C-alpha positions as CSV (number, residue, x, y, z in Angstrom):
1,M,76.1,-112.8,56.9
2,E,79.2,-114.5,55.5
3,K,82.0,-112.0,54.7
4,T,81.6,-112.3,50.9
5,A,77.8,-112.8,50.7
6,L,77.1,-109.1,50.3
7,G,79.8,-108.7,47.7
8,V,78.3,-111.6,45.8
9,K,74.9,-110.0,45.8
10,F,76.3,-106.9,44.3
11,L,78.3,-108.9,41.7
12,K,75.2,-111.0,40.7
13,A,73.3,-107.7,40.2
14,A,76.2,-106.4,38.2
15,L,76.0,-109.4,35.9
16,V,72.3,-108.8,35.3
17,Y,72.9,-105.2,34.5
18,F,75.8,-106.1,32.2
19,V,73.6,-108.5,30.2
20,V,70.7,-105.9,30.0
21,G,73.1,-103.1,29.0
22,V,74.8,-105.1,26.3
23,T,71.4,-106.4,25.0
24,L,70.0,-102.9,24.9
25,G,73.1,-101.6,23.1
26,A,73.0,-104.4,20.5
27,S,69.2,-103.8,20.0
28,F,70.1,-100.2,19.1
29,T,71.8,-101.4,15.9
30,I,68.5,-102.8,14.6
31,K,67.4,-100.3,11.9
32,P,63.8,-99.6,13.2
33,V,65.0,-99.4,16.8
34,H,67.9,-97.1,15.8
35,D,65.5,-94.8,13.9
36,L,63.3,-94.5,17.0
37,I,66.0,-94.0,19.6
38,T,67.6,-91.2,17.6
39,L,64.5,-89.2,18.4
40,S,65.2,-89.1,22.1
41,D,68.3,-88.7,24.3
42,M,66.6,-90.7,27.0
43,F,67.4,-94.0,25.4
44,M,71.1,-93.2,25.5
45,A,70.7,-92.0,29.1
46,A,69.1,-95.4,30.0
47,H,71.9,-97.3,28.2
48,S,74.6,-95.3,30.0
49,H,72.9,-95.5,33.4
50,I,72.4,-99.3,33.3
51,N,76.0,-99.8,32.2
52,L,77.8,-97.3,34.4
53,L,75.6,-97.3,37.5
54,G,74.3,-100.8,37.2
55,W,77.2,-102.9,35.8
56,V,80.3,-101.0,36.7
57,S,79.3,-99.5,40.0
58,S,77.7,-102.7,41.3
59,A,80.8,-104.7,40.3
60,V,83.2,-102.2,42.0
61,I,81.0,-102.1,45.2
62,G,80.8,-105.9,45.2
63,A,84.6,-106.3,44.8
64,I,85.1,-103.8,47.7
65,Y,82.8,-105.7,49.9
66,I,84.5,-109.0,49.1
67,L,88.1,-107.6,49.4
68,L,87.7,-105.2,52.3
69,P,86.9,-107.5,55.3
70,G,89.2,-110.3,54.2
71,N,92.2,-108.2,53.4
72,L,92.0,-105.9,56.4
73,N,90.8,-108.6,58.8
74,K,88.2,-106.2,60.0
75,P,84.5,-106.8,60.3
76,L,82.2,-104.6,58.2
77,H,81.0,-101.6,60.2
78,S,77.3,-102.4,59.6
79,E,75.8,-105.3,57.6
80,R,72.4,-103.6,58.1
81,L,73.6,-100.4,56.4
82,A,75.2,-102.4,53.6
83,N,72.0,-104.3,52.9
84,I,69.9,-101.1,53.0
85,S,72.4,-99.5,50.6
86,F,72.2,-102.6,48.3
87,W,68.4,-102.3,48.1
88,L,68.2,-98.5,47.7
89,F,70.9,-98.5,45.1
90,N,69.3,-101.3,43.1
91,I,65.7,-100.1,43.3
92,G,66.9,-96.7,42.2
93,V,68.9,-98.1,39.2
94,V,66.1,-100.3,38.0
95,A,63.4,-97.7,38.4
96,M,65.5,-95.0,36.8
97,F,66.3,-97.3,33.9
98,I,62.7,-98.2,33.3
99,L,61.5,-94.6,33.6
100,L,64.2,-93.4,31.1
101,L,63.1,-96.0,28.6
102,I,59.4,-95.0,29.0
103,S,60.2,-91.3,28.8
104,G,62.4,-91.9,25.7
105,Y,59.7,-93.9,24.0
106,T,57.1,-91.3,24.9
107,E,59.3,-88.5,23.5
108,A,60.3,-90.4,20.4
109,S,56.7,-91.4,19.6
110,L,55.5,-87.8,19.9
111,V,58.3,-86.5,17.8
112,K,57.7,-89.1,15.2
113,A,54.0,-88.2,15.1
114,G,54.8,-84.5,14.7
115,N,53.7,-83.5,18.2
116,K,57.0,-82.0,19.5
117,E,55.1,-79.3,21.4
118,M,53.6,-82.0,23.7
119,V,56.9,-83.6,24.7
120,D,57.6,-81.6,27.9
121,A,54.0,-82.1,29.2
122,A,54.1,-85.8,28.4
123,T,57.6,-86.6,29.8
124,G,57.5,-84.2,32.8
125,P,56.0,-86.7,35.3
126,Y,58.6,-89.3,34.2
127,M,61.4,-86.7,34.7
128,M,60.2,-86.0,38.2
129,L,60.2,-89.7,39.1
130,I,63.6,-90.1,37.5
131,M,64.9,-87.3,39.8
132,V,63.3,-89.0,42.8
133,F,64.9,-92.3,42.0
134,G,68.2,-90.5,41.4
135,F,68.1,-89.4,45.0
136,V,67.3,-93.0,46.1
137,I,70.5,-94.0,44.3
138,I,72.4,-91.2,46.0
139,I,71.2,-92.3,49.5
140,G,72.3,-95.9,48.7
141,V,75.7,-94.7,47.6
142,Y,76.1,-92.4,50.6
143,L,75.3,-95.3,52.9
144,F,77.8,-97.5,51.1
145,A,80.6,-94.8,51.3
146,Y,79.8,-94.2,55.0
147,N,79.9,-97.9,55.8
148,V,83.2,-98.4,54.0
149,Y,84.7,-95.3,55.6
150,K,83.7,-96.4,59.1
151,T,85.1,-99.9,58.4
152,L,88.4,-98.5,57.2
153,S,88.6,-96.2,60.2
154,S,87.8,-98.8,62.8
155,K,90.6,-99.9,65.2
156,T,89.7,-103.6,65.2
């Protein structure tokens, strides 16, 4: 893989997350949407995760992968690990984002209908999946950090 190809993949993903995050945030200003999202914190969690994990973290990781090999004149420790981390991180971010939106909509709909007592039972399965995909993200981040650390530590 070309030195910057992996960084470009992360930067392209970051741009998609940026557009999704800004679009979501702008949609929150629409009165009916705003009225619904105020009934669940999950919508704000989805918005912050897509912006901070998706947009910002992907952009930073992409920049590191572009700058690191070229500026240090060192090959990346493992392109395979880097690609695995890319896919784990992005699958986790997308799945968590979608699940947070679904959970938020479920909670808001129940609250709006006057069924607050059903929220925990209805959102519980989503929360378990959100946790699972949170760990998928963590594994992707750990692989990235390990790979960069090993690259920085190499003698060549």
